[in-house]
N, C-alpha and C positions, 0 to 999 in steps of 0.2 A: 504494500500500500504506500502511495506517495505521501511524503510529509506535506503538511499544508499549513499556511498561516491562518487558516480559519479555525475558529473555536469548535470544539467537539459538538456543540449544539447549534452551530450557525444555520444549519438547514434541517433541524429537527422537525419531524412531522411533515416535511415536504416530499414531493415525488418529482423526479426529473425524468422526462422522456427524451432519449438521446438517439438520434439517427446517426449512422456511422459510428456507433458506440462500441464496436468490437475491436477497434485498433486506433492508434494515433491519438489525435487531439480528443476525439469523442470518448475513448476509453480513459484517458487521463482525467477528463472532466468527471467521469463517473467515479473515479477513485477519490477525487476531492469531495464530491457531493456525499459519497458514502462516509468518508471520514468526518464530515460535518453533520452526520445524523440523518441524512435523507435516505429514501428508497430510490432505486434507479431501475429504469427499464431500457435496455439496449435494443435498438432496432437494427437489423442487418439482413442481408440476403443469404448468407452462408451459415447454416446451422452449426457446422463444425467450428467455425471461427467464433460463433456465439458462445459455444460451450467452453472454448479456450479462453475467451474473455472472462467468463464467470470464474474460471480457475484463477486467472490473474487477480480477480477481485476477492479471492480467498473463499469462494463458495459461500459468500455472505447471504444469509436468508433474505436480506433486503434488496438483493440484486437479481434481476430477472432478464431473460432474453426473449424477444419476439421475432420470429422470422417473418420479414416483410420486405418488399421491394418498393422503395419510395417513388419509383416511376409510375406506380399504379395507385390510383386513388382508393380503390377497394382495400388494398393492403394497408394503406395509411389509416383508413377508418378502423380496420381490424386492430392495428397496433395501438391506436388511441383507446379503443374499447377494452383491450386486454390490459392496458395500463390502469385504467379505472377499475377493472375487475379485480386485479391482483393487489393494487395499492390504494384504491379508493379515490383517485383523482389525478389531475395533472396540474402541478404548480409551476413547473419549469419545463420549457421545451427548448432543446438544443438541436438545431438543424446543422449537423456536422457532416452528413453524407455528401460526398462529392467525388468527381473524377477529374483527371487532368489529361489534356491532349496537347502534345507539342508537335510543331511542324509548320511549314509554310501554308498560308491560307489556301493558296491555289491547289494544294495537294490534299486538302481536307475532304474526305469522302462524306457523302450525304448521311450515311448511317452513323459516322463518327460525330457529326454535328448534332444529329438527332439525339444521340446518347448523352452528349454534353448538356443539351437543353433539357432533356427529360430528367436527368439526374440532378443537375445543379440548380436549375430554375424550377421546373415542375415539381421535383421532389420536395423542395423547400415549401412551395405553395401548397402542395397536397397535404403534407403532414401538418402544416399550420392550420389549414382548413379543418382537418380532422380533430385537431386539439383545441380549437378555439372555444367551443361551448364550455369545456371544462376549465380552460384558462380564464375565461370571463367569470365563471362561478368562483374561482379561487382568487381572482385578482392577481393572477400570476404574471409571468414574463417569458419572453422569447429571446434567445440569443442565437443569431445566425452566424455561421462561419463563412466569411467571404475570403478575400485574398488581397495582398498588395497589388496584384495584377489588375484587380477591379478598381483600385484607387487611381493608379497612374499608368496603367497599361504595362505590357512587358513584351520582350522580344520573343518572337517565334511561338506565340500561344494566343493569337488574337481572338479566336473563338472562345477559348477558356476564359480569357480576360473579360470578354463581353458577358459571359454568363455570371461571373462574379460581380461585375458592375451592376448587373440586373439585381443580384441579391442585395447590394447596397441600396439601390433605389427602392426596392421592395421594403427594406428595413425602415428607411426614413418615412416612406409613405404610410406604411402600416402603423408606425408609431403614432402618427397623427390620427389615423382612423380609429385606433383602439384606446387612445388617451382617455376618452370619455368613459370607457369601461375600466379604467385603472389597470390596464394591461400594458406593461412596458415592453418595448421592442428595441433591441440593440444588436450590434454586430461586432465581431472581431475580424481584423484583416491581417492575418499572419503572412509574413514573408517565408523564406525557406526555414522549415521546421524539420527536424530529423524524424520523419515518419516513414511508414512503408511506401506511401505515395512518392515521397522524395527519393527514396532508395531506388524506385523503379525508373527514375529519370537518369540515373547514373549509367554510364556506358560500361559494358562488361569488358571492353577492350582496353580500358585504362584503370590504373590502381584506384580503388575506392577512396582511400585517404587523400590522395592527390587531388581528386575531384572535389572532395569536401573542403579541403584547404582553399581551393580556388573560389568556391562559393563563399567561404568565410571572409575572404579578402574584400568582398563587395560591401561589407557591413561596417559602419563606424565602430561598433562594439567588437569587431574582429572575430565574430563567430556566428554560426547559425543557431537558431533557437531549439528549444526542446518542447515536446508535447505538453509537459507539465507547466511550462511557462505560459504557453498559450491558454491552457486550461485554467490557470489561476485567474487570468483576466476574464474568462467566461464566468467563472464562479463569482468573481466580484460583481459583474454586471447582473448576475442572477440573485445576488444577495440583498439584504435590507440596507447594506451600506451604500447601494446605488439606487435608493428609493426615488431619487429625484433626477435620475438619468434615463432618458428615453430618446430614441431617434439618433443615437450616436454610433459612430464607427471608430473603434479603438484599433489603431495600428500597432501590431505586435511584431516589430520588424528590425530590432537592433539599430534603429536610427536611420534606416534606409530612406524613409520619406521625409526626413527632417529638412 
């Protein structure tokens, strides 16, 4: 279990529904929420990865996994209903499920674009729609995982950047729409974080550590981030400490956008 700066009762009595919760930032967020007294429901497409994630969480009785594909609205409704069934409600929604696609735009295939849009944009919208009745009842909050690429664009990933820019626009617009319901909506925009998705970007033809050093040199703080560091900002935004924060996008990027 990751150490956390949050008190052991910071999220007591709360339930966090986390898409993309079986690895990376989503799983790190689940660890923090659990350590703060919350129950967590992880959403993912792969049952084996779901069970592996529950093992990482120490087989805690407050941790659950629901197999669902966020690209499908029916799956998202099922996930939200299961969260309510096993935990009693939804207080925090973390939309962390996402995929990355690198390459020249002219070489992007239609099915690759469709998958980016379906996962990164529609998946965020679908799970939010499914969770909204319960979030309104709880006066809960939503934290979306965007990207630095959605803030300022990035080289060789135009379509991916576009989907993450859409997540940022959705976050700000939905924060205004739900303010009257006392439901807060914020986002984090991580840069390079050492996650399985980042690992998949590395070339097998070159030494891993060499590539990671090159990535680190881009950042004023001289290194790439960790899942736990991005998750800590998610947890802050979901906590009572951020009770007057909504419609914001927090860059977790080692100074890249400074």
